[in-house]
N, C-alpha and C positions, 0 to 999 in steps of 0.2 A: 545234607549241614545238619550237626550237630543239634536233633530236637531238640537236650537240656539247655544248648546253650541260646535257643532263639524261644525258646518257651514253647514251641511249636509240638501239637501232638506228633505220638509216634509211627509210624505207620504201620499198615496192618498187614499182614498175609494171604497169599491170594488164596488160601481157603477157608477162609473164617466168614462165616455169615452174618448178614446184616440186616437181612429181611426175614420176619420171623413166614411161616409158609402161609398163614392164613391172613396176611396182608396179601392185595393186590392193587393196592395205589401210595404213590410216595407221601412222606410226611407234610403238613398244612401245616402256614399257621400264617396271621395279619400283617406278621411284623418281622423288618432286618434286624436280627440281633447277632451283630459280626464275630461277638466273640461263641453266641453256642455256635452258630453256622459254622466259622471253623472248627469246633472241638467234636462238634457231631455227623456234620458232611460235605467239610472240604473235601474233595480226592475220596469221598466213601459211599456216598449215596446223595438222591434226588431228595429236592425241597420242592413244593411247590409256596409263593409268597402272594397269597390272597391282597389282590387290591396295591401290592406294595409296587409297581410301575411307572409311578411317578417318579418314586426312590431315583432311578434309573434314566428316563428320559420324560420328560415335562416339557410342553407338549405333548399330546400323541399326535405320532404321525396322524395323517386325515388320508381319505380316499383321494382327496385333489392334489397334496403333498406327492400323493405317487403316481397322480394322472399327467403334475408337472414333471416327474423323474421320469417317465416315462419317454413323455416330447422331447427329453434331452437326450433319450438314448436312443431315441428314433434311429433307425437305418446306422448307429455302430454296433455291430457284433464282433469286431474285432476286438475289444476287449476281453484279455483272458478270463474277468472277472464279474461278466456281464452271461450269464448262460438262461435262456429261454426257449420254450416248446411253439413248434409252430403253431401250435391252434390257441397260443395265449393264454393258455390252463395255469401256465409256473411262471413267473419271472424269479429269478434267482440272482441276486447282485453281490459277491464276494467282497468285502473291503470296502462297504460301502461309506464307509466315513471319509473316504479320498471324494464321494462324488456328492455326501448330503452332510452340510456344513453344521447340521442338527446332531447327529449324529460324531459328528468329529468332537463338539464341545464337551457330550454326556462321554465320550472315550476317554477323554481326560478324567472330566470329572471323578470318573468310577478308577482309573487308575489309582487316582490319590487315594481313594475312599479305600480301596482295598490293597495298596501297597503295590500295586505290581508298576511291571517300568514302560508296560505298554497295554494296549486294549484297541483290539480290531471289533468289526461289528458286521454283520451280514445281514442282509433283507432279503424276506421271503415272502414272497407275496402269490397268492393262489387264486383260482377263479373257476368254479367248479365243486361240488362233492366228491370228497376222496380223492382230490387232487395232494399229492406231496411229492417229497426227491426224492422216499424212499429209504431204508433201513440202512443207515451206516452207523460207525463209529468213530469220534474223532481223539488226536492227540492235542486236545484244547478243552480249559474247563469253562462251561458257556452257560448263559442264564439268557434264554428265551423270554422275552418281554412281549407280550401280545397288543398289540395296537387296536385292527378293528378286526370284527368278525370271531369266530372262534376257531381252535384247531384243538382234534383229538390226538394225541399221545400216548405211544407203549414203549415204555423204558426196564431198560434193564442194570445192573450194575457195573461197575468195570472188570470185576472178578467173573464175568458173561463172556468176557471178550477172552482167548485164550493168549498164555504170555509169547510166545512165538508170532499173535499177529500182533500183540501191543510192541513186541519189537521192530517189527518193520513198518512201520507204522512211523514210532517214534525215527526210525532212521528215514524213513520217506524213500523207501527201499520203491526203486525203479521196476515199474508195472505191478507192483500189489495196489489191487481194490478195498480198503477201507469199508465193504460190507460189512452188515452188522449181523449178529445174530443173536438174536430176541431168545431169551430161556422158554420152559412152559406152559410158564402163569408168569408173564411182564407185570410191570405197573403200569395200570393204566391213568388217566387224567382228564378232564376240559379244561381247555386256558380259554377264558373271557377277555375283554380287556381292562387292560390294568392286571392282568395275572401275570408273575414272571415264573418261570422252571429254570431250578437250578442241574444241569446235566452234568455227572460229573467226566473227568476225559477216560476214555475207554470203553464209558457205559454204553451198550448200544442203543439206538434210539427211533421213534420213527414217528413223523409227526403229518397228520392229514387234515386237509381241511375236513370239519365237522356235517358228515354225510346228513345230520342230522337238522343241518341249524338251517334257519330260512335268510341266512347274510348275502350282502352281496357278493363275501367271499373272504379272504382271511389276510391278514398283513400281521406281519412280527419281526423284531429283531432281536439277533442271538448280539450279547456281547460277550468276545471270547475274548482267554489269557494263552496264550500259545505256551505248552509246555520245553524246557528246554531239556538237556540231557548233558550229562557230564563229558559226552563224546562232541557234541557242539559248543559247548562255551569252553573248555579247556583243551580240547585236542593241539588244536592251532599254536596257541601261546604256550605248550608244553613244547611243541616242538622245537616253538623259540627260544626257547629257557634251554632243553637241551642241547641245542648250538653252542652253548658259554662251559657246557663240561667237558673240560678235557675227555672221559673215557668213551666219549661220543661222536667226538671228531678227529680223536688220535687215526695215525692208521692201525689196524688189526693184526696182532702178531699169526704167524703161520700157525700156531698152534690154537689160534680160536681166540676171545674173547674173553674177559674173566667176569663170570656171570656175576661175581659179591661185586666188584666194582662200577659194574655198568648200571646193577642194584641201586647200588648207595647213590649212584651219582642221578639215578632218574627219580628217586624218593625226594631226591635234593630239590631238584628243580621243577616236582610234582609241589610242592610244598611252597614252592616260590610263585605257582602259579595260584593256585587254590587260597593258601594261607588263610590266614582268622578272621570272621567278617570285621568289618570296621565298627566300631562302638559307634551306641546312638548320640547323635547329640546332645547337651545339655539340655539346649530351649529348641525343638525340633518347630520348624516351623509349620502353623494352620495344623495345629493337633488335632484330631476328629473323634467324638463320642466314641470309645467303642473301639478303636481302629484298632486291629491288633497287628503285630510285627510285618511287612512283607511275606506273603507268602511264597514258602518254597517250593521246588521241584520234584523233589525226592520224598514226600510222604504221599501214606493214605493211596499205594496203587492198584491193591489187591486184594478189593473187596467184592464177595461172591460166592459162589458156591464151588469154585473149580472152573480151572480154564474150561471152556467153550471148544 
């Protein structure tokens, strides 16, 4: 969308650098300022929100909650969203909002807070110093909320992932493995219960249970907004719109199509699909203090030192 029309910040270019060389940790703050967050961090750079966990999920999940969940999942390894290591060191539940009612409620609240049309929640449980799921990158913006124990993170910037790998991830290319490639000097941070780490889409990251901690293990929840592309959003409606354009359904002449006529009809169909953004209501329901306009999908995706 046009950033001037929506009031959102303009997109960065892939070769811009958001991290000074002398820093090796993300920005930190003890409050969630939505305006500042969207202006300085959304799809640009990580930020740690110390003690802001209750803003995302309250009360926090306990080890008793995890034990009860494991009992419900015991013996059920058929669900594609549940991943466990045989030694019990890692439990990962994708789309856990469908399994844990508290997470479903939190997702609804956060979707309203950030102006998202959906929110999902992944649950990560590790037992054993150094346990984790490996370095990777996502095509979603993630808020990792530490529930129990502590977790050490190494994170990069969106621009640390090459554009071709970003493209394959957005297109969900068959067989593509979104393994992460951290920069030479990644940011490092340790999360404790109640802390939140924002991870922009495409930023490589790796979280492991703090090997120096004396905790029983680590429990964290990642609340995510999955990015959309113009292809995934508009391609099917565009194809339907083209069926109403004479230039696109009529038999082609023997000497081939008229490119200018096809292009004009294509533009007409595309505009009918994308159209201008609807004007906001005069009195929006349940306004939130400091709430920004709904976050767009096309801004700020190229931060960092260049392609990896």
